Structures are given as C-alpha cells and as structure tokens.
ZAVEXFI-381090 format. One line per 3 residues: number of its first residue (from 1); their letters; for each residue z, y, x of C-alpha. Coordinates in nm, 2 decimals. Layout:
<nodes>
NUM) A) Z,Y,X | ...
</nodes>
This chain:
<nodes>
1) MVV) -20.09,10.32,-4.39 | -20.22,10.06,-4.15 | -20.22,10.07,-3.77
4) EER) -20.51,9.88,-3.61 | -20.43,9.65,-3.32 | -20.47,9.83,-2.99
7) TVD) -20.72,9.66,-2.76 | -20.84,9.75,-2.41 | -21.21,9.77,-2.41
10) RKL) -21.27,9.67,-2.05 | -21.34,9.35,-1.86 | -21.03,9.22,-1.70
13) PMY) -21.06,9.06,-1.35 | -20.95,8.70,-1.32 | -20.62,8.78,-1.14
16) VLW) -20.49,8.96,-1.45 | -20.59,8.67,-1.68 | -20.22,8.56,-1.70
19) GAT) -20.12,8.90,-1.83 | -20.40,8.92,-2.07 | -20.32,8.57,-2.20
22) LAV) -19.97,8.68,-2.27 | -20.10,8.98,-2.45 | -20.30,8.75,-2.68
25) AGV) -20.02,8.50,-2.73 | -19.74,8.75,-2.79 | -19.82,9.12,-2.79
28) IGW) -20.09,9.12,-3.05 | -19.90,8.86,-3.25 | -19.75,9.13,-3.49
31) RAT) -19.92,9.35,-3.74 | -19.84,9.72,-3.70 | -19.84,9.99,-3.96
34) GPT) -19.93,10.36,-3.92 | -20.21,10.54,-3.73 | -20.23,10.50,-3.35
37) TAS) -20.21,10.82,-3.16 | -20.40,10.85,-2.83 | -20.19,11.11,-2.65
40) APT) -19.82,11.16,-2.57 | -19.64,11.36,-2.84 | -19.51,11.71,-2.75
43) QPQ) -19.20,11.62,-2.95 | -19.00,11.29,-2.96 | -19.15,11.05,-3.21
46) PAA) -18.94,10.87,-3.47 | -18.88,10.50,-3.43 | -19.18,10.30,-3.52
49) HLP) -18.99,10.02,-3.71 | -19.23,9.77,-3.57 | -19.11,9.42,-3.49
52) PPT) -19.13,9.29,-3.13 | -19.39,9.03,-3.03 | -19.30,8.66,-3.08
55) RSP) -19.34,8.61,-2.70 | -19.29,8.87,-2.43 | -19.33,8.85,-2.05
58) ITP) -19.02,9.07,-2.02 | -18.67,8.93,-2.11 | -18.36,9.14,-2.18
61) VPE) -18.09,9.19,-1.92 | -17.78,8.98,-2.02 | -17.49,9.19,-2.15
64) NVP) -17.25,9.05,-1.90 | -17.24,8.82,-1.59 | -16.93,8.61,-1.53
67) LDS) -16.78,8.70,-1.20 | -16.44,8.69,-1.02 | -16.29,9.03,-1.10
70) RKV) -16.08,9.03,-0.78 | -16.39,9.00,-0.57 | -16.58,9.26,-0.78
73) VLG) -16.30,9.52,-0.73 | -16.28,9.45,-0.36 | -16.66,9.46,-0.33
76) EHL) -16.66,9.80,-0.51 | -16.41,9.94,-0.25 | -16.62,9.80,0.03
79) FHE) -16.94,9.94,-0.12 | -16.80,10.29,-0.11 | -16.63,10.25,0.23
82) PGL) -16.79,10.48,0.50 | -16.58,10.30,0.76 | -16.84,10.02,0.76
85) SLD) -17.07,10.25,0.96 | -17.04,10.32,1.33 | -16.93,10.68,1.29
88) GTI) -16.76,10.66,0.95 | -17.02,10.87,0.77 | -17.24,10.62,0.58
91) SCA) -17.14,10.38,0.31 | -17.36,10.15,0.09 | -17.33,10.41,-0.18
94) TCH) -17.48,10.68,0.04 | -17.82,10.52,0.00 | -17.75,10.35,-0.33
97) DLE) -17.60,10.62,-0.56 | -17.51,10.44,-0.89 | -17.51,10.77,-1.08
100) AGG) -17.87,10.83,-0.98 | -18.05,10.51,-1.05 | -17.90,10.30,-0.76
103) DDG) -18.10,10.46,-0.48 | -18.09,10.80,-0.30 | -18.39,10.99,-0.43
106) KRV) -18.53,11.03,-0.08 | -18.87,10.92,0.05 | -18.68,10.73,0.32
109) STG) -18.31,10.70,0.37 | -18.10,10.88,0.64 | -17.85,10.68,0.84
112) VGG) -17.60,10.74,1.12 | -17.68,11.04,1.33 | -17.95,11.15,1.09
115) AEG) -18.18,10.86,1.18 | -18.46,10.80,0.93 | -18.56,10.47,0.80
118) ELN) -18.91,10.35,0.75 | -18.90,10.24,0.38 | -18.79,10.38,0.05
121) APT) -18.45,10.25,-0.05 | -18.48,10.01,-0.35 | -18.23,10.03,-0.63
124) VLN) -17.92,9.82,-0.61 | -17.89,9.80,-0.99 | -17.98,9.46,-1.12
127) SGF) -18.05,9.34,-0.76 | -17.87,9.01,-0.84 | -18.18,8.92,-1.05
130) NFR) -18.42,8.95,-0.76 | -18.55,8.63,-0.60 | -18.52,8.78,-0.25
133) QFW) -18.39,9.10,-0.10 | -18.56,9.39,0.09 | -18.93,9.49,0.05
136) DGR) -19.04,9.21,0.28 | -18.81,8.95,0.14 | -18.64,8.87,0.47
139) AAT) -18.30,8.81,0.31 | -18.28,8.51,0.07 | -17.96,8.63,-0.09
142) LEE) -17.74,8.93,-0.15 | -17.49,8.78,0.10 | -17.76,8.76,0.37
145) QVD) -17.88,9.11,0.29 | -17.55,9.27,0.40 | -17.63,9.21,0.76
148) GPL) -17.94,9.43,0.74 | -17.80,9.78,0.67 | -17.47,9.71,0.85
151) RHP) -17.64,9.64,1.19 | -17.96,9.85,1.16 | -17.97,10.14,1.41
154) AEM) -18.12,10.37,1.15 | -17.86,10.28,0.88 | -17.49,10.19,0.95
157) ANS) -17.56,10.11,1.32 | -17.25,9.89,1.34 | -17.15,9.54,1.45
160) WEK) -16.95,9.27,1.28 | -16.69,9.28,1.55 | -16.62,9.65,1.49
163) VLA) -16.63,9.62,1.11 | -16.38,9.34,1.10 | -16.15,9.52,1.35
166) FLA) -16.16,9.83,1.13 | -16.08,9.64,0.81 | -15.79,9.46,0.99
169) TKP) -15.62,9.80,1.04 | -15.61,9.88,0.67 | -15.32,9.73,0.48
172) DYA) -15.50,9.77,0.14 | -15.79,9.56,0.26 | -15.56,9.30,0.41
175) RDF) -15.38,9.27,0.07 | -15.70,9.26,-0.14 | -15.89,9.02,0.08
178) GAA) -15.57,8.80,0.08 | -15.56,8.81,-0.30 | -15.93,8.71,-0.34
181) YSD) -15.97,8.47,-0.05 | -15.74,8.21,0.11 | -15.85,8.30,0.46
184) GIT) -15.84,8.68,0.42 | -16.07,8.91,0.61 | -16.37,8.73,0.75
187) QAN) -16.74,8.81,0.78 | -16.83,8.55,0.51 | -16.57,8.70,0.27
190) LRD) -16.70,9.05,0.32 | -17.05,8.94,0.25 | -16.93,8.75,-0.06
193) ALA) -16.73,9.04,-0.19 | -17.01,9.29,-0.15 | -17.26,9.05,-0.31
196) TYE) -17.03,8.97,-0.60 | -16.99,9.34,-0.67 | -17.37,9.40,-0.65
199) RSL) -17.42,9.12,-0.90 | -17.20,9.31,-1.14 | -17.43,9.61,-1.13
202) ITP) -17.64,9.53,-1.43 | -17.78,9.77,-1.68 | -17.81,9.60,-2.02
205) NSR) -17.91,9.73,-2.36 | -18.21,9.94,-2.26 | -18.41,10.05,-2.57
208) LDR) -18.68,9.80,-2.48 | -18.41,9.52,-2.46 | -18.28,9.62,-2.80
211) WLR) -18.63,9.61,-2.94 | -18.70,9.27,-2.79 | -18.37,9.15,-2.95
214) GDV) -18.49,9.26,-3.29 | -18.39,9.63,-3.33 | -18.72,9.74,-3.48
217) AAL) -18.61,10.11,-3.48 | -18.55,10.12,-3.10 | -18.90,10.23,-2.99
220) SET) -19.15,10.48,-3.11 | -19.52,10.41,-3.17 | -19.62,10.56,-2.84
223) EID) -19.37,10.35,-2.65 | -19.49,10.04,-2.82 | -19.85,10.13,-2.75
226) GYR) -19.75,10.18,-2.39 | -19.58,9.83,-2.38 | -19.89,9.67,-2.53
229) LFV) -20.12,9.85,-2.28 | -19.89,9.75,-1.99 | -19.93,9.38,-2.08
232) QVG) -20.30,9.39,-2.18 | -20.42,9.57,-1.87 | -20.23,9.31,-1.65
235) CAA) -19.93,9.50,-1.52 | -19.71,9.23,-1.66 | -19.87,8.97,-1.44
238) CHQ) -19.64,9.09,-1.16 | -19.38,9.31,-1.35 | -19.22,9.06,-1.58
241) GVN) -18.90,8.85,-1.63 | -18.55,8.99,-1.67 | -18.60,9.25,-1.39
244) VGG) -18.96,9.35,-1.48 | -19.04,9.25,-1.12 | -18.84,9.13,-0.83
247) NMF) -18.95,8.77,-0.86 | -19.26,8.74,-0.64 | -19.45,8.89,-0.35
250) QQM) -19.78,9.07,-0.41 | -20.03,9.24,-0.19 | -20.05,9.61,-0.21
253) GHA) -20.41,9.67,-0.28 | -20.48,9.35,-0.47 | -20.79,9.48,-0.64
256) REY) -20.89,9.76,-0.40 | -20.80,9.81,-0.03 | -20.51,10.05,-0.03
259) FAG) -20.45,10.10,0.34 | -20.82,10.16,0.44 | -20.85,10.48,0.64
262) KPE) -20.48,10.53,0.65 | -20.27,10.52,0.97 | -20.09,10.19,0.95
265) KPA) -19.72,10.18,1.03 | -19.53,9.86,1.11 | -19.35,9.88,0.78
268) DLG) -19.68,9.88,0.60 | -19.74,9.52,0.71 | -19.47,9.40,0.47
271) RFN) -19.41,9.03,0.45 | -19.62,8.97,0.76 | -19.33,9.11,0.97
274) VTG) -19.13,8.82,0.86 | -19.38,8.53,0.86 | -19.64,8.63,1.11
277) DPA) -19.90,8.49,0.87 | -20.21,8.72,0.85 | -20.23,8.63,0.48
280) DKH) -19.90,8.81,0.43 | -20.02,9.15,0.56 | -19.94,9.43,0.32
283) KFK) -19.75,9.19,0.09 | -19.42,9.32,-0.06 | -19.17,9.20,-0.30
286) VPS) -19.27,9.34,-0.64 | -19.01,9.60,-0.72 | -18.81,9.60,-1.04
289) LRN) -18.90,9.85,-1.30 | -18.56,9.86,-1.46 | -18.44,10.22,-1.47
292) VEL) -18.76,10.33,-1.30 | -18.75,10.68,-1.45 | -18.44,10.74,-1.23
295) TAP) -18.57,10.61,-0.90 | -18.84,10.85,-0.78 | -19.01,10.86,-0.53
298) YLH) -19.20,10.54,-0.56 | -19.38,10.27,-0.36 | -19.26,10.11,-0.03
301) DGS) -19.30,10.43,0.16 | -19.19,10.68,-0.11 | -19.53,10.83,-0.12
304) ADT) -19.56,10.86,-0.50 | -19.35,11.14,-0.65 | -19.39,11.08,-1.03
307) LEQ) -19.43,10.79,-1.27 | -19.77,10.93,-1.38 | -19.89,10.92,-1.02
310) VVH) -19.77,10.57,-0.95 | -19.92,10.44,-1.27 | -20.26,10.57,-1.18
313) IMA) -20.23,10.42,-0.83 | -20.11,10.08,-0.94 | -20.37,10.06,-1.22
316) SYQ) -20.65,10.14,-0.97 | -20.54,9.94,-0.67 | -20.36,9.65,-0.82
319) VGQ) -20.55,9.56,-1.14 | -20.88,9.74,-1.08 | -20.86,9.96,-1.39
322) TLQ) -20.90,10.33,-1.45 | -20.66,10.46,-1.71 | -20.71,10.78,-1.89
325) DDE) -20.44,11.04,-1.89 | -20.34,10.96,-2.25 | -20.31,10.59,-2.16
328) VAE) -20.10,10.67,-1.86 | -19.87,10.88,-2.08 | -19.83,10.58,-2.31
331) VVA) -19.74,10.35,-2.02 | -19.49,10.61,-1.88 | -19.33,10.64,-2.23
334) FLR) -19.28,10.27,-2.22 | -19.14,10.27,-1.87 | -18.88,10.52,-1.98
337) TLT) -18.75,10.27,-2.23 | -18.64,10.04,-1.94 | -18.33,10.26,-1.86
340) GES) -18.02,10.07,-1.95 | -17.65,10.13,-1.97 | -17.48,10.24,-1.64
343) PPS) -17.24,9.98,-1.49 | -16.88,10.08,-1.53 | -16.66,10.20,-1.24
346) R) -16.36,9.99,-1.20
</nodes>
C-alpha cells in the first residue's frame, strides 16, 4: 500500500517560510507507505518503519557530555541542599524535580515562607543546551543563573555571605570542594559546580532521536504525521535544534495579539524587563520541548494545562493557523516522542 505525502492546504505567512522550506527540503524528502489516518488511534499504533527525512530542523541529544565527575557529584549534592535557602526549606530540586520532568508541576513555584513566584518554572533538564537562561534571558550562562533563585525573595531568599558561611560549617562540603577546586569553597566554585551538574542532566535517546538516527521502527505513522505537520505549519521555525527550542527569543503573539484585553503583569513583558527596548515587549526565550509531556502546565505563566490546549494556542497566536482536533492529536503524539532517558543519580 502507498501513503500519499501529507500536505497542509493553507497559505503560510512569511514568518513561517523558514519552517516550510525545511519541510520541502527534508520532511517530504522520503516516500511513505501505508494509508494516512486523520485521527489519533484509540490503541497504540505499530511502528511505521518509515525512514527519517534527509534533513531535519531537530537534532538528537548527544548520548553523553564530557564533564569533571568530581564537580558533577558536588553539584548534585548542592542541587539537593535545602541549606542554600534562608530557612533551610528550599533546594534547587524543590522547583526542579528530576523525577517529574525537571520542573515542579505548578503554575508558579513556591519559595521560602510560601511566597509565590510570577513565572512557570522551566525544566532544568537539557538546560545546558539553552543559549540563555530564564524566560527573559537575563542570565547568559548556567553559572550566572545561580544568582537568580538563590537571592530572589520569592525563591531561596538568601545571600551569598550566608550561603558560603553555611557551607563552611559542613566538613563534607569542605572536603568535596577541596577535591574539585584548588581554592575550596568560593562563590565562583559553587556556581561552577551547580552549572556543571546541570549540564549533566541530559535526556538522550528519545524515540524521535532514535528515529532521526535511523531506527525506522521507533515511531508510528501518527507520530510521523505529527512531526511532518509540526514542521510544515511552521512550529519548527522556533522549536528546532538539539533542544527543540531554547535558542532564540520570540514574541508571544507573533501572528495575533495574545495579551489584548488581558490584565498585563510585569512578568508578561518578558525580555523588555531586561533591555527596556519596546521592541522586546512580550518576548520570551522559546522553551525547549524536550520531555514536554512531563512538564505541564505550560507557557510562561502556567496558564495552559494540557498539550492539546497549548498546541491550539500556539498554532493560532504564533503561526496564524487553525488546526483541527485530529491535527492537534497528531502533533501531540509527536511531542510525546520527545521524552528521553532520565539522567542517572550519582
């Protein structure tokens, strides 16, 4: 049997031309076999045994990243250390649960004293592949990012002076810092250890990655249809690369005004809060879609509860398209193939 190539019979706006070009160059570069189904199956489909495109806007997560194991182990201890917070109740892992997708599953996170933040906690998994950190990109590196939660009054609410004094009282930390760094416990070394550990939190070998590497049995027809639609409609213009995002800023409401008629909070201004440039209003770092099925709720404010809901929203406001429910189901099926292997605990 022969599967016809899927096409999207709609006019694409110019700002998704890049994504559409990739679709032509790569996604429709293979010939499929078997009839295309328009709706999500009620039972899991068998693998499609279809080869990947010759070119893809998404690249697989590397299977390992070379890092200093002493710093990784020390960083893991620090990541789970509640003593970094002012009252000893909040650790990095409180808001970034590695067993639950690398975030906390809340609309916004809760810090010291029950204080609520303003933004949805992004996943820490694969964060080393992001070009900047935080929704507004105010930290250029993972090392620089450490300062944010540690000192923020709605998160750890602490100071560097108190954190370093706390660590100095712990013989295990004095030993481990001494083993990893010639100058022992310092602010720079704490930043480096945490950032090194976070760079180790990769999730390789998702089913999509295996398919892109040539495992033709890794995806079902529905999942491949969802991948092709994801690229053809223009989602891949922003969600691409190794992290399927995380490598550019984009305005929320690129095709249609998203914030019109809504009460605007300071956090909604996004990148503008960093640069003061009016052109940066409502711009955010494009989030990674790796492991996205595990990281609900979605969007910068946690206002979307399900993948189906957020796909409808992003199709409408970002690429100016109205997807039918069966198309959304295909895209969601594809997004679920981005779940990779959990990083090991050391």
